[in-house]
C-alpha positions, -999 to 999 in steps of 0.1 A, spaced: -12 -186 260 -39 -186 233 -29 -165 203 -50 -134 198 -68 -134 164 -66 -102 144 -93 -90 119 -98 -61 95 -128 -39 105 -123 -7 86 -109 4 52 -98 37 37 -84 46 3 -71 76 -17 -58 64 -50 -53 72 -87 -85 51 -94 -107 67 -68 -107 85 -35 -131 63 -16 -131 25 -11 -163 20 -31 -151 41 -61 -116 27 -61 -128 -9 -58 -154 -5 -86 -127 9 -109 -102 -18 -100 -126 -46 -107 -136 -29 -140 -100 -28 -150 -99 10 -153 -64 26 -154 -57 57 -133 -24 65 -151 -21 95 -174 1 124 -183 14 144 -153 -6 175 -144 10 183 -111 40 201 -126 54 208 -160 71 175 -170 78 185 -207 115 184 -202 116 150 -185 122 116 -200 90 102 -183 59 124 -184 31 103 -169 21 89 -135 -8 76 -114 -19 109 -99 -47 113 -74 -75 134 -90 -104 154 -75 -91 150 -39 -101 177 -14 -83 176 20 -109 202 31 -134 174 33 -114 160 62 -96 189 80 -98 227 78 -78 242 49 -59 264 74 -45 234 91 -39 215 59 -15 243 46 10 232 72 13 196 59 28 179 28 4 161 5 14 126 17 1 136 51 -32 148 35 -36 114 18 -27 95 49 -51 115 71 -80 111 46 -75 73 42 -72 69 80 -103 88 88 -122 69 62 -111 36 78 -119 47 113 -154 59 102 -159 26 83 -149 6 114 -175 23 136 -149 31 163 -158 59 187 -135 90 185 -129 122 205 -153 128 233 -172 96 226 -141 76 236 -136 64 272 -101 69 285 -96 32 288 -105 26 252 -84 55 239 -53 40 255 -59 7 237 -61 22 201 -29 31 183 -18 44 149 9 32 126 7 48 91 41 50 74 56 64 42 86 54 21 99 89 13 77 114 30 74 151 22 96 152 -8 76 179 -28 76 202 2 113 197 7 119 205 -30 97 237 -27 113 248 5 148 243 -9 139 264 -40 125 291 -17 156 291 4 179 295 -25 158 322 -40 149 342 -9 170 331 20 166 313 53 139 337 66 115 321 40 117 287 57 84 280 74 84 271 111 61 243 100 86 229 75 99 200 97 65 187 111 50 192 76 74 168 60 85 141 84 70 106 80 55 99 115 32 129 113 4 110 96 2 89 128 6 120 149 -22 139 133 -46 109 132 -40 103 168 -47 139 177 -78 141 155 -93 109 168 -81 109 204 -63 76 202 -36 73 229 -22 39 222 11 32 203 19 60 179 47 54 154 56 49 117 75 23 97 98 32 68 108 3 46 106 17 11 80 -1 -10 72 -26 18 62 2 42 24 -2 40 24 -39 44 50 -39 72 29 -14 90 -2 -36 89 18 -67 98 36 -51 127 3 -35 139 -12 -70 140 18 -83 159 15 -55 185 -21 -65 190 -11 -101 194 15 -91 220 -11 -71 239 3 -36 233 -31 -25 218 -65 -39 210 -70 -18 178 -45 -2 154 -50 21 124 -23 9 100 -11 14 64 10 36 42 9 68 21 30 85 -5 30 116 -27 62 118 -47 48 127 -81 73 156 -82 103 166 -103 128 150 -80 107 119 -73 100 112 -109 134 124 -120 152 102 -95 135 70 -105 138 79 -142 175 84 -138 178 50 -123 160 35 -154 133 21 -132 103 38 -149 84 29 -180 91 54 -208 59 47 -227 50 84 -229 28 80 -260 4 55 -242 4 60 -204 -26 39 -197 -9 7 -210 25 16 -196 22 -6 -164 20 -41 -178 32 -66 -152 43 -100 -166 40 -88 -202 69 -95 -225 71 -58 -234 71 -44 -199 98 -17 -195 95 -4 -159 71 7 -133 48 37 -132 50 61 -103 17 64 -84 5 83 -53 -22 80 -26 -28 61 6 -43 28 19 -52 23 55 -70 -4 75 -83 -8 110 -69 -40 124 -85 -53 156 -84 -81 181 -112 -105 171 -131 -107 204 -129 -70 208 -144 -65 173 -171 -91 179 -181 -76 212 -188 -42 197 -206 -57 167 -181 -45 141 -182 -58 105 -153 -79 96 -137 -79 61 -110 -106 67 -87 -121 92 -50 -114 92 -37 -148 101 -1 -147 90 28 -122 86 63 -129 73 94 -108 68 128 -114 54 159 -96 41 177 -105 8 212 -95 20 220 -93 -17 218 -59 -34 205 -23 -28 180 -24 -56 182 -56 -76 158 -84 -67 167 -118 -52 145 -148 -53 155 -162 -19 142 -133 2 107 -132 -12 105 -170 -11 113 -170 26 90 -142 33 60 -161 18 70 -193 36 74 -176 69 39 -159 65 23 -193 56 40 -209 86 29 -181 109 -7 -185 96 -6 -223 100 -16 -226 63 -4 -251 38 5 -238 4 -23 -257 -13 -49 -239 9 -42 -206 -8 -62 -196 -39 -52 -160 -46 -20 -139 -45 -21 -101 -47 15 -97 -60 40 -69 -57 40 -71 -96 57 -38 -104 61 -42 -142 99 -43 -141 117 -68 -163 137 -83 -134 112 -79 -106 82 -97 -122 103 -127 -132 119 -128 -98 85 -128 -80 72 -154 -103 101 -177 -95 98 -170 -58 61 -179 -59 69 -212 -76 96 -220 -50 73 -211 -21 42 -229 -34 57 -257 -54 33 -275 -79 4 -256 -64 17 -223 -79 2 -233 -112 -33 -233 -97 -30 -199 -80 -47 -168 -94 -21 -140 -91 -28 -104 -100 -11 -70 -98 -34 -40 -92 -3 -18 -100 -13 -23 -136 -41 2 -128 -27 24 -100 10 25 -107 34 19 -79 27 39 -47 60 31 -31 54 33 7 17 35 0 16 4 -22 12 -22 6 -15 -1 21 -38 2 -9 -30 -34 -21 -37 -49 13 -71 -31 12 -77 -46 -23 -67 -80 -10 -92 -78 19 -119 -67 -6 -110 -96 -29 -117 -120 0 -148 -101 11 -164 -100 -24 -149 -133 -37 -134 -118 -68 -99 -113 -81 -92 -80 -98 -75 -83 -132 -40 -76 -142 -46 -52 -171 -23 -46 -201 -13 -82 -202 -12 -84 -240 17 -107 -246 26 -128 -216 63 -133 -209 71 -171 -213 94 -167 -183 63 -156 -162 41 -186 -166 15 -184 -138 -22 -174 -140 -22 -136 -137 -59 -130 -141 -53 -113 -174 -74 -82 -183 -107 -93 -168 -118 -97 -131 -127 -132 -121 -153 -144 -96 -138 -172 -77 -136 -189 -43 -110 -172 -21 -107 -187 14 -70 -177 19 -51 -149 1 -15 -139 2 -2 -103 -2 34 -95 -12 55 -64 -11 92 -60 -16 114 -29 -13 148 -13 -20 174 -26 4 162 -61 0 133 -58 25 103 -82 20 69 -86 36 40 -110 32 6 -111 47 -18 -141 48 -55 -131 50 -84 -155 56 -120 -152 48 -142 -149 79 
């Protein structure tokens, strides 16, 4: 049987660097940081007091405020990015959909943690005022699959409706598995990606307690510095990234614009440690994705890396890239957009896959900002500090998560 080709036909973003695709991409290419001191809550008593917050976002631009009150913020972000991507794709929705088409369009937008801020607030309310104060909307407002549920209801899509939860690999796994579902014939179109909103006392406090976060409170905008010798941890971010992935002939028949082709997807498990990185798992994830795409390592020009700005993680990914690509690794352009957005956890693979598709579409690598003093142990070309126009025919996108879960996409220019 001929393998079905999968293409990207719609993009949506809510990020610390902008709440639309055009705004976020312009700021990413310009090297603008979205990281600053926390405004969401009083962080004055915390060891880490900065994050990549979404600013100026209005859920009322997408759904009525009355409905939005019954959802945690991560659902707001996921709905907004999904509706942007659907509109961008030109897909019909609601009454404009035929029943046959509605049943062939699905939604898979996940999250790594889900409604943590709402869980925190509800717990505080319960302790202060008793169980009668628990909202009847509490559970559906905080569980992870409700982004997919709401988007399906809002758009009228009756195909597969589910969510993936794989920590910081969630967004990428969602996109990769959505493509696989289309290949297998379960759908013709999927709305896929990830969202997160855990800039909250427990979210930040938990990662800070684990010594995972940068503590550069005096200079937040330079705190996320992947591959820099002085990196000291990641910066927590929030937002959502969603794309419409579609069977190629289906997209072509309806005259859809195409940003890129998803030609390969690889997954692996480290079987090593709950949080510490392992070079073997990421290596195999990249090699499996390349094999799935039918791409030789020397055909790849660009890697949008996981690149979290942690001492162990950045060196580990560098070594994995060198093992996966061999001598060709030295010719790759590798970048981390987390240097500007922070780490969106379950939303990271969503926004970064959108950025990867845009890199192919516009033939430009975003920079890795704050690379002031490159770590000698991290010896690849990380597109330091300035965007670079370049030929990108094939791009690789990595994300890795707690529990030793790894995912890699291969995207081609169309």
